[in-house]
N, C-alpha and C positions, 0 to 999 in steps of 0.2 A: 952944247954941254950944260949951259944954264937951265934949260928945258927940260932935260933929262933929271937934273937933281929936283926940280920943281915937281916932275911926276912922279919920282921916287919918293919924295916927301907925301905926295898925295896918297900915295898906295900905301904907305905906312900909317898914315892917318886913317885911312879906310879900314885897313886891318884891326886897327885899335877901336875903332867905332864898332866893329861887327863882333869883337871880343866882349867889349862893353855892353852891346845889346844882348848879346848870350847870357852874360851874368844877369844882367837886370831881368831877362825873361827867365831865368832860372831861379830867381829871388821871389819873382812874382808868382811863380808855381808853387814854390814852398810854401809862400805865405797862403795861398789860397788854398792849400791843402789842410794848412794847420786851422785855417775858418770853417771849412767844411768838416773837420772832425770836432772843432768846438761846437759849430751848430748842431752836428748829429747827435751829441752828448747832452746838450741843452733840449732838444727836442725829446730825447728819450726821456729826460728826466720829468720834464713835463708832463708827457703822454702817461707815465707811470703814476705821477701824483693824480692827474686825473682819474686815472682808472681806479687807484687805491681809495681815491676819495669817495667813489661811490659806495665803498663798504660801508666807510663809517657815516655815510649819508642814509644808507639804507639798511636798517636793523634786519629786516627780511633778506637781504642778500647775505649778509655776515652768516645769517641762520643756516642759509643754503649751503654755504661754504664751509661750514664747521660740523653740521650735523650730518656725518658722513653714515650713519648707521640706520637713519630713515631711508627708507627706499624713495627715489623721485618720484615715483608714482602718487605718494603721498602729498606732494607739493601740488597747487595748481599751474594750470597750463602758463600763467602769467608768471608765477615765480621761476617755473623752469626756463621761459624764454629770458628772463632777467640771467639768471645764472648762465645760460648758454652764451647770453650775449656779453656778459663781463669775461667768461673764460677765453671766448673767441676775441675779443679785444686784447686780453693779455698774451695770447698765442700769437697774434699778428703783429704786436710791437715787437715781441723776440723774435720773430721771424726777419722784420726789417732789422733790427739789431744784428743778427746773425749773416744776412748779407752783407750789411757794412762792414762787419768783421772780415767777412771773407774779401771783399774788394779795399781791404785796408784803409777804411775809412773811420771806423769806430776801433778804437785802441783795446788791445789785448786786455790791458789791467780794468777798463770799463767793462768788457765782455765778461770777464771773469765775474763781475759782481751779478749781471745778467743771468750767466749760466747758472749760478747760485738760486737766483729767483725761479728760475726754469726747475730745477730740480725740487725746491720746496713746493711749487705747483704740483709736479708729478708725484710728490709724497701723499698726495691726496688721491684714494682711489676712484672717487667721483670724478675727478678731473682726469685722470688716466682712461675712464671710461668714455669720458665725452671725446677725448682724443682719438680713441680708435674709431669712434663712429664719424669723426670730422675731419682727419688728417687728410682726407684726399685734396682738399683745398689750399693746401699748403706747400711752397716749393719743395720739390724733392730733396735738395739738399738739408733743409730745414726738418723734414722728414726724417731723414737718415739720422741726423744728429738726435732727435727726439727719442726715436727707436733706441739707440744706442745708451741715453741716459735711462730709459724706461728698464732697458735689461739690467744695467748696474741696479738700479732700484730693487726691481723684484730679484736678483742674486741676493742681495743683502737680507730682503726680507725673507727669502727662503732659509738662508742661514739663521736668522734671527729665530725663526719659527722652528727649527730643529734643535737650537739650543734651549729653547721653552720646555 
């Protein structure tokens, strides 16, 4: 009888140890997820700052982005390349954030800010033209998202023009 009691106590201790281990693993997963989200947000902010810093460091790039009336052909090949590289970097950054959001790594609140930045980029007809020429190098889900944003922007522009 004594041996049976010891075995029963050992089984109870084992069960408690298993439950404690599962709780610990669950807390570790939760902590790791939180760290991954924070890292994604921090990396996003750094990438954005680096890319936007290029505009302030290069008046030439700022001119390319803001002078939408002047045809691209009027700019040098180097200027067009600089503009293309800047826009590609911005879209690639947003594509990564879009994927992070889909996999629940990037929080919705932060994605809303990124989505607003995407809409502001797409407000520029020159950037929309660039997108049409280069969208095939981006993930299908991101292309679909951008296409919906462009539809909304073009519909708003059409309404605005009809009211003018």
